[in-house]
ZALOGU-903652 format. One record per residue (C-alpha): x negated, y, z negated. Coordinates in steps of 0.25 Angstrom, whole numbers, plus 5000, padded with zeros to 4 digits. Layout:
N
     u     v     w
     X     Y     Z
...
This chain:
708
     u     v     w
  5056  4985  5096
  5056  4994  5084
  5048  4995  5071
  5057  5001  5061
  5052  5010  5050
  5046  5003  5038
  5058  5000  5028
  5054  5006  5015
  5056  5000  5001
  5071  5004  5002
  5073  4997  5015
  5069  4982  5012
  5067  4974  5000
  5059  4961  5002
  5052  4950  4994
  5037  4949  4991
  5038  4936  4999
  5049  4930  5006
  5056  4918  5000
  5048  4908  5009
  5037  4899  5005
  5025  4897  5014
  5020  4883  5015
  5005  4883  5012
  5002  4872  5022
  5009  4876  5035
  5013  4891  5032
  5028  4889  5035
  5038  4897  5027
  5048  4889  5018
  5061  4894  5012
  5061  4896  4997
  5064  4883  4990
  5056  4874  4999
  5046  4865  4992
  5040  4859  5004
  5037  4866  5017
  5047  4864  5028
  5037  4864  5039
  5025  4855  5034
  5031  4849  5021
  5020  4855  5012
  5023  4858  4997
  5027  4872  4995
  5023  4881  4983
  5034  4889  4976
  5038  4901  4984
  5036  4914  4976
  5048  4921  4972
  5052  4933  4981
  5052  4947  4975
  5059  4959  4980
  5051  4971  4984
  5052  4984  4992
  5043  4986  5003
  5041  4994  5017
  5042  4985  5029
  5042  4987  5044
  5053  4981  5053
  5051  4978  5067
  5063  4975  5077
  5061  4969  5091
  5070  4964  5101
  5071  4959  5116
  5074  4970  5126
  5086  4966  5135
  5088  4953  5128
  5103  4953  5133
  5099  4954  5147
  5089  4943  5145
  5099  4934  5140
  5107  4936  5153
  5095  4932  5161
  5091  4920  5154
  5099  4908  5150
  5100  4905  5135
  5089  4895  5134
  5079  4904  5141
  5083  4916  5132
  5081  4908  5120
  5067  4904  5124
  5064  4918  5127
  5069  4923  5114
  5062  4912  5106
  5049  4916  5112
  5052  4931  5109
  5055  4928  5094
  5043  4919  5093
  5033  4930  5098
  5040  4941  5090
  5038  4932  5077
  5024  4929  5080
  5020  4943  5083
  5027  4949  5071
  5022  4939  5061
  5008  4940  5066
  5008  4955  5062
  5014  4952  5049
  5029  4954  5051
  5040  4945  5047
  5051  4942  5057
  5064  4944  5049
  5075  4941  5059
  5078  4939  5074
  5090  4946  5078
  5095  4942  5092
  5083  4946  5100
  5077  4955  5090
  5066  4953  5080
  5065  4959  5066
  5052  4959  5059
  5048  4965  5046
  5033  4969  5042
  5031  4970  5027
  5039  4958  5023
  5036  4949  5016
  5022  4956  5014
  5020  4971  5016
  5008  4976  5023
  5002  4990  5024
  5003  4989  5039
  5016  4983  5042
  5021  4994  5051
  5008  4993  5059
  5010  4978  5060
  5024  4980  5065
  5020  4989  5076
  5009  4980  5080
  5019  4968  5080
  5029  4976  5088
  5018  4981  5098
  5014  4966  5100
  5028  4962  5102
  5030  4972  5113
  5018  4967  5120
  5020  4952  5120
  5083  4985  5051
  5090  4998  5055
  5079  5008  5059
  5071  4997  5066
  5083  4992  5073
  5087  5006  5078
  5073  5008  5083
  5074  4995  5091
  5086  5000  5098
  5079  5012  5102
  5067  5005  5108
  5066  5004  5123
  5062  4990  5129
  5047  4987  5125
  5047  4999  5115
  5042  4998  5100
  5048  5009  5091
  5043  5012  5077
  5049  5021  5066
  5042  5032  5060
  5039  5025  5047
  5032  5014  5054
  5024  5024  5062
  5019  5031  5049
  5014  5017  5044
  5007  5013  5057
  5005  5025  5067
  4990  5025  5066
  4990  5012  5074
  5001  5015  5083
  5003  5022  5096
  5017  5028  5095
  5026  5037  5104
  5037  5045  5096
  5051  5043  5103
  5064  5050  5100
  5070  5048  5087
  5079  5036  5086
  5093  5038  5082
  5097  5027  5072
  5111  5024  5067
  5112  5027  5052
  5100  5036  5052
  5102  5051  5049
  5090  5054  5057
  5084  5048  5070
  5072  5038  5068
  5058  5043  5072
  5053  5032  5081
  5040  5029  5089
  5037  5020  5101
  5025  5011  5098
  5015  5012  5110
  5004  5004  5104
  4996  4999  5092
  4982  5002  5089
  4976  4989  5085
  4964  4994  5077
  4971  5005  5070
  4977  5006  5056
  4992  5010  5053
  4987  5024  5049
  4974  5031  5052
  4964  5036  5041
  4959  5050  5040
  4944  5048  5041
  4941  5062  5047
  4941  5069  5034
  4928  5071  5025
  4925  5059  5016
  4929  5061  5002
  4923  5055  4989
  4918  5040  4989
  4903  5045  4988
  4899  5034  4978
  4906  5023  4986
  4899  5029  4999
  4886  5028  4992
  4888  5014  4988
  4890  5010  5003
  4877  5017  5007
  4869  5010  4997
  4875  4996  5001
  4871  4999  5015
  4857  5004  5011
  4855  4991  5003
  4859  4983  5015
  4849  4990  5024
  4838  4990  5014
  4839  4975  5010
  4844  4970  5024
  4855  4964  5017
  4870  4963  5018
  4878  4971  5008
  4893  4968  5005
  4900  4981  5001
  4915  4981  4999
  4924  4993  4998
  4937  4991  4990
  4949  5000  4989
  4964  5001  4992
  4969  5005  5005
  4966  5020  5008
  4956  5022  4997
  4945  5025  5007
  4937  5012  5010
  4937  5015  5025
  4933  5029  5024
  4921  5026  5014
  4916  5016  5024
  4917  5025  5035
  4909  5036  5028
  4899  5026  5025
  4897  5020  5039
  4896  5034  5045
  4884  5037  5035
  4877  5025  5040
  4874  5027  5054
  4863  5017  5055
  4872  5004  5053
  4879  4995  5063
  4894  4996  5058
  4903  4984  5061
  4917  4985  5056
  4929  4975  5055
  4942  4975  5048
  4951  4964  5043
  4965  4964  5047
  4977  4962  5038
  4984  4952  5048
  4983  4946  5062
  4979  4934  5069
  4964  4930  5069
  4960  4941  5059
  4950  4933  5051
  4938  4939  5059
  4944  4951  5064
  4933  4960  5058
  4923  4952  5066
  4931  4955  5079
  4930  4970  5076
  4915  4969  5073
  4912  4961  5086
  4919  4972  5094
  4911  4983  5088
  4898  4975  5091
  4902  4973  5105
  4905  4988  5107
  4892  4992  5101
  4881  4994  5111
  4870  4993  5101
  4875  4980  5095
  4877  4975  5109
  4862  4977  5112
  4858  4970  5098
  4867  4958  5102
  4862  4957  5116
  4848  4956  5111
  4851  4945  5102
  4856  4931  5108
  4859  4926  5094
  4868  4938  5091
  4876  4936  5104
  4878  4922  5099
  4883  4927  5086
  4893  4936  5092
  4898  4925  5100
  4900  4916  5088
  4907  4927  5080
  4916  4930  5092
  4920  4916  5093
  4922  4915  5078
  4932  4926  5079
  4939  4922  5091
  4933  4932  5101
  4927  4921  5109
  4933  4907  5113
  4921  4898  5109
  4920  4886  5099
  4925  4888  5085
  4915  4894  5076
  4914  4889  5062
  4916  4899  5050
  4901  4897  5046
  4896  4900  5060
  4905  4912  5061
  4900  4918  5048
  4886  4916  5052
  4888  4922  5065
  4894  4935  5060
  4883  4936  5049
  4872  4934  5059
  4878  4944  5069
  4879  4955  5058
  4865  4952  5054
  4860  4953  5068
  4866  4967  5070
  4860  4971  5057
  4846  4968  5062
  4847  4980  5070
  4854  4990  5061
  4862  4988  5047
  4876  4983  5049
  4888  4988  5041
  4899  4977  5043
  4912  4984  5038
  4924  4975  5036
  4937  4983  5032
  4950  4978  5025
  4943  4966  5020
  4955  4963  5011
  4962  4958  5023
  4950  4949  5027
  4952  4934  5029
  4944  4925  5019
  4935  4920  5031
  4931  4934  5034
  4928  4937  5020
  4919  4925  5019
  4912  4930  5032
  4909  4943  5025
  4904  4936  5012
  4895  4927  5021
  4889  4940  5028
  4887  4946  5014
  4880  4933  5008
  4872  4928  5020
  4867  4941  5028
  4852  4943  5026
  4842  4952  5032
  4852  4961  5038
  4857  4975  5033
  4872  4973  5033
  4883  4981  5025
  4895  4972  5024
  4906  4983  5020
  4920  4978  5017
  4932  4986  5013
  4944  4980  5006
  4956  4983  4997
  4954  4979  4982
  4964  4967  4984
  4953  4961  4992
  4946  4956  4979
  4959  4948  4976
  4957  4939  4988
  4942  4939  4987
  4938  4942  4973
  4924  4937  4975
  4921  4947  4986
  4906  4952  4985
  4905  4945  4971
  4891  4939  4968
  4885  4946  4980
  4873  4955  4977
  4875  4962  4990
  4890  4966  4988
  4896  4978  4982
  4911  4982  4981
  4917  4996  4978
  4931  5000  4975
  4935  5014  4981
  4943  5022  4971
  4953  5033  4974
  4948  5047  4977
  4947  5057  4966
  4958  5068  4966
  4948  5078  4970
  4943  5069  4982
  4957  5066  4986
  4960  5082  4987
  4947  5083  4995
  4952  5072  5004
  4966  5079  5006
  4958  5092  5009
  4950  5085  5020
  4962  5078  5026
  4971  5090  5027
  4962  5099  5035
  4971  5109  5043
  4984  5107  5035
  4990  5113  5023
  4993  5106  5010
  4999  5112  4998
  4992  5109  4985
  5004  5102  4980
  5004  5092  4992
  4989  5090  4990
  4990  5087  4976
  5002  5077  4978
  4993  5070  4989
  4982  5069  4979
  4990  5064  4968
  4998  5054  4977
  4986  5048  4984
  4978  5046  4972
  4964  5046  4979
  4968  5037  4991
  4963  5043  5003
  4973  5036  5012
  4984  5041  5004
  4979  5055  5005
  4978  5054  5020
  4992  5047  5022
  4999  5058  5013
  4992  5069  5021
  4996  5063  5034
  5011  5061  5030
  5011  5076  5026
  5005  5080  5039
  5016  5072  5046
  5026  5081  5038
  5019  5094  5041
  5013  5094  5027
  5027  5096  5022
  5034  5087  5011
  5030  5080  4999
  5019  5070  4998
  5024  5056  5001
  5017  5042  5002
  5015  5039  5016
  5021  5025  5021
  5006  5021  5025
  5002  5022  5010
  5015  5015  5005
  5012  5003  5015
  4998  5002  5009
  5002  5002  4995
  5014  4992  4997
  5005  4982  5005
  4995  4983  4993
  5006  4979  4983
  5012  4969  4992
  4999  4961  4993
  4998  4960  4978
  5001  4946  4971
  5015  4945  4966
  5011  4947  4951
  5002  4960  4954
  5013  4966  4963
  5024  4964  4952
  5014  4970  4942
  5012  4982  4951
  5027  4984  4952
  5030  4983  4938
  5019  4992  4934
  5024  5003  4944
  5037  5004  4936
  5029  5008  4924
  5021  5019  4931
  5007  5022  4936
  5002  5017  4923
  5007  5005  4916
  5004  4995  4905
  5002  4980  4905
  5012  4978  4894
  5023  4986  4901
  5020  4979  4914
  5022  4966  4908
  5035  4971  4902
  5041  4974  4915
  5036  4961  4922
  5022  4963  4927
  5011  4953  4924
  4998  4958  4917
  4990  4948  4924
  4993  4956  4938
  4986  4968  4933
  4971  4964  4935
  4975  4961  4950
  4981  4975  4951
  4969  4981  4945
  4959  4974  4955
  4967  4978  4967
  4966  4993  4962
  4981  4994  4960
  4981  4997  4946
  4970  5001  4936
  4968  4999  4921
  4972  5012  4913
  4971  5017  4899
  4985  5021  4895
  4988  5032  4885
  5002  5027  4883
  4999  5013  4879
  4984  5014  4875
  4983  4999  4871
  4990  4994  4883
  4983  4989  4896
  4987  5000  4906
  4986  5001  4921
  4988  5012  4931
  4991  5011  4946
  4979  5015  4954
  4989  5023  4963
  5002  5029  4961
  5006  5025  4975
  5003  5010  4971
  5013  5011  4959
  5023  5018  4968
  5022  5007  4979
  5023  4996  4968
  5035  5003  4962
  5042  5005  4976
  5040  4990  4980
  5050  4985  4969
  5065  4984  4971
  5073  4994  4963
  5080  4984  4955
  5066  4979  4949
  5061  4993  4947
  5074  4997  4939
  5072  4985  4930
  5057  4988  4928
  5060  5002  4925
  5070  4998  4914
  5061  4988  4908
  5049  4997  4907
  5057  5008  4902
  5062  4999  4890
  5048  4994  4888
  5043  5009  4887
  5054  5013  4878
  5051  5002  4869
  5035  5005  4868
  5035  5020  4870
  5048  5026  4867
  5042  5040  4867
  5042  5040  4883
  5057  5041  4884
  5056  5049  4897
  5048  5038  4904
  5057  5027  4898
  5069  5035  4903
  5062  5037  4917
  5061  5021  4918
  5076  5019  4914
  5080  5030  4924
  5072  5023  4935
  5079  5010  4931
  5092  5016  4932
  5090  5023  4945
  5084  5011  4952
  5096  5002  4948
  5106  5012  4951
  5102  5012  4966
  5104  4997  4966
  5119  4996  4961
  5130  5000  4952
  5126  5006  4938
  5131  4997  4927
  5132  5001  4912
  5118  4995  4909
  5112  5004  4920
  5119  5016  4915
  5114  5014  4901
  5100  5014  4906
  5103  5027  4914
  5108  5033  4901
  5095  5029  4893
  5087  5034  4904
  5094  5047  4904
  5093  5048  4889
  5078  5046  4889
  5076  5056  4900
  5085  5066  4894
  5077  5066  4881
  5064  5066  4888
  5068  5078  4896
  5069  5087  4884
  5057  5096  4882
  5047  5090  4872
  5049  5101  4862
  5064  5097  4861
  5061  5082  4860
  5050  5085  4849
  5060  5093  4841
  5070  5081  4842
  5059  5071  4838
  5055  5080  4826
  5069  5082  4821
  5072  5095  4829
  5069  5104  4817
  5055  5109  4822
  5055  5121  4831
  5053  5118  4846
  5041  5122  4853
  5042  5129  4866
  5044  5119  4878
  5037  5127  4889
  5024  5122  4887
  5018  5109  4894
  5016  5097  4885
  5001  5099  4885
  5003  5112  4877
  5011  5105  4867
  4999  5096  4863
  4990  5086  4870
  4996  5073  4864
  5010  5076  4869
  5005  5080  4882
  4997  5067  4884
  5009  5059  4879
  5018  5064  4890
  5007  5064  4901
  5005  5049  4897
  5020  5047  4898
  5020  5052  4913
  5013  5039  4918
  5024  5030  4913
  5033  5036  4924
  5031  5028  4937
  5039  5038  4946
  5037  5053  4946
  5049  5061  4949
  5052  5075  4952
  5056  5083  4940
  5069  5088  4945
  5074  5073  4948
  5073  5070  4933
  5085  5080  4931
  5093  5073  4941
  5089  5059  4936
  5094  5063  4922
  5107  5069  4926
  5110  5057  4935
  5106  5048  4923
  5116  5055  4915
  5127  5053  4925
  5123  5038  4927
  5120  5035  4912
  5125  5038  4898
  5115  5049  4894
  5122  5061  4888
  5123  5074  4897
  5116  5083  4888
  5105  5073  4886
  5102  5071  4901
  5104  5085  4906
  5097  5091  4894
  5085  5082  4897
  5085  5086  4912
  5086  5101  4909
  5075  5101  4899
  5066  5092  4907
  5069  5102  4919
  5065  5114  4912
  5052  5108  4908
  5049  5105  4923
  5052  5119  4927
  5041  5124  4919
  5031  5114  4926
  5031  5103  4915
  5039  5092  4912
  5041  5090  4897
  5030  5080  4896
  5020  5089  4901
  5020  5084  4916
  5018  5094  4926
  5029  5093  4936
  5025  5090  4950
  5034  5088  4963
  5033  5073  4961
  5037  5073  4947
  5028  5072  4934
  5013  5073  4934
  5003  5075  4923
  4997  5089  4921
  4983  5083  4923
  4980  5072  4932
  4976  5059  4924
  4962  5055  4924
């Protein structure tokens, strides 16, 4: 059995959803075009049209060891029965963990995790499924051939995504046909059931969040003072620091009984899973055991709750009796000491569990209980009334750390290791205040012995891809279109290239974008992505053909509405050419686009003093070109600083020269124009500034001063 490396965006192209229509009555899948269910005959709604996207998936191969010898020992009918049971079991296990069985090849099974819907823990799901199968195409296939009977081998990329929950043994690299280097491979020894795919660093000193921590302390104090239940919800995207904030708060309140449960993203019987964990904590605590032993009613409540969640085989308990038993049990425990009931990942909770939490918040009396829930912002889309109308409820949203706080976090995490100022600044800029992003980037650097450039770890890519995948279709399309424009975009421009303005409020509520006052189009409704990596993930999820079309459409819109930004227009035309060039032969229309891009970029590459002389007729003396834009006047510097945010892809300055020369060969721009533009732009770069006043960094263009 083998888990191949997750196939990156270049490896697989898939639709948002398969062209299958699911019956609302029986759940059966029906081919496109069916008006009635083939299983139960119920009427079917029109299936949504499929859209191509690029995504990272994990592929699992599994086959029967010694199937040829097995066929020699059994007759054909017996062999068929054995294989049918094997295929049925394999499908059940794989689908239970969220995989999709793509095909059966002889005695082998191929399953994909991440199609049709991607999850942030697809690699871990595949590992769990493989481990369960043991107990009860190219890279993965090569690993399969190298596996011994009963072995599960995983590739290095899968390891990076899920190693926090896996017990692994490194084996000799696997020689793979068609690969220049042997493949790193690991033998899967076990899966830790209660561990996430990657571990968080909670050993470093706590940074920031002083105000939020004080709000939690006050909510707990109100619960104790008034003997009441206080519902407190902490919202924030993955990795922003919800768990660390709660951990710091819990450690500061030593007098309370802490009961904690988490909601699971998938699985069987997960509705009351947080209660399972809570009952296990109660059973393991000697003090709580003495409280229950002294109270016959409390013991009866425990039995009722155990039956409700499937831990005891008694009569079926009604929903109302379950809710009452859970509430009364918590109230009984709170009679001895204040109770903190913490429920994590509430965005994955089943509606029944959310109703139970509402019931506790509404009906608990004369008991000091802090009901503390953690969720991602999209939780409010499925439960918009959460906490609404309750006098005993509060909700906070965690914002990213400030730049200074992020730098302090880096210092705390890198104890004992050297980090150059350049790398530290790159991490700070890339993470944009998300503590998890800082941790994962530092961890990846440590794996590479602190060498190399700062890159986005696959764990972060999986989180962001999952977040975008879960958006409604209209919001996902709007995010994709906006990503072509840049980190800042405008409503009119978004609509021009196919995005719906009605999707913007939903993206704002989910903390993916935020309203922004644009200096480029001051009367336009403008927005910014909350994080550059979100923009990058949305952009990378689109097929190249669609990206090319959108770059050209936006370039023409910008050329019409703001012709002075010819460098940015040329950039979008260049990207449209580059992307389409990778997909097929270059025709005359595409050559004309390349020529136009070369013409615009060539003009933009001339020093500003030369361009100013050209615009004034060329008769006035040229001012020296060695000064940055800021020294030539604040208005001009602001204009070029504003122009920067139109460019959605930062590139190395030296790559611009190669692009221009290549465009000249592929397009119709004149030699002198392109080469001259490239050389003048290159001269400005050598002095530390691009012609627009951008200071040149290793990744490309950056403003001289960080934007507020």
